[in-house]
C-alpha positions, 0 to 999 in steps of 0.5 A: 498138730500143736505137738509138732508145730508152732501154731496158733488157732484163731476161731473167728466168726459170728455166733448165733443167738440160739441156746446151742450156739451160745453153749458152743461159744462158751465151751470154746472160750473155756477151752481157749482160756487155758491155751494161749495159742487158741484165740476165739473172736466173736465178730459181727456178721459185717466184720469183713475188714477183720476177716480179710485181715485174718485170712491174709495173715493166715498160713492155712484157712480152715472152714470146717462147717458141719452144715453150710449153704454157700458161704464164700469164705473158702473162695475169699481165702483162695483169692488171697492165695491161701490153701483151704481145708474145708468140710466136704459139705454144701457150698464148701465142697463146690469151692475147694478143688481137693488136692489142688486148692486145699482139702475136703475133710469129713472129720476133725481128725481129717482136718488135723491130718491135712493141717499137719500134711501142709505144715510138713510139706510147706512147698505145697502151701504156696502152690495150693495158694496160687492154684486157689487164687487162679480158681477163685479168679476163674470161677467166682469173680464178678468179671467171670459172671459178667463175661458169661452174661455177655456171652449169653446176650450175644448168643440170644441177639438176632 
């Protein structure tokens, strides 16, 4: 991606305290040390303000988890009008509408391909971002869940 576009990669999140997570974090920092366009930010679990700012500043949000439960990172990025490229696994695959709000990928190469595709077709970025915001509004906001609950209560009422 970097060969063809002026980009910066920000890797932000909380690292686990187990040995494997610490090794991965150390190797990321080593790789980033030699490239000023890669930034590694280890944030506390409750760094909502910082993650919000990073997502709002991003052009594309990447959530490339190998194994994920139902982290709401993709929905939060879509609410901010950002296209999301995410791993086709767990809750991520339940949030991203492939080819509409972003892309689901199965490999690092697939993620790089989709990033290049968006950067080469910049008109897709605001279109996918708007579709993502609408999808987040319809599917993930508490107001939608409240309406579902009210409809259920109305249905159950005598």
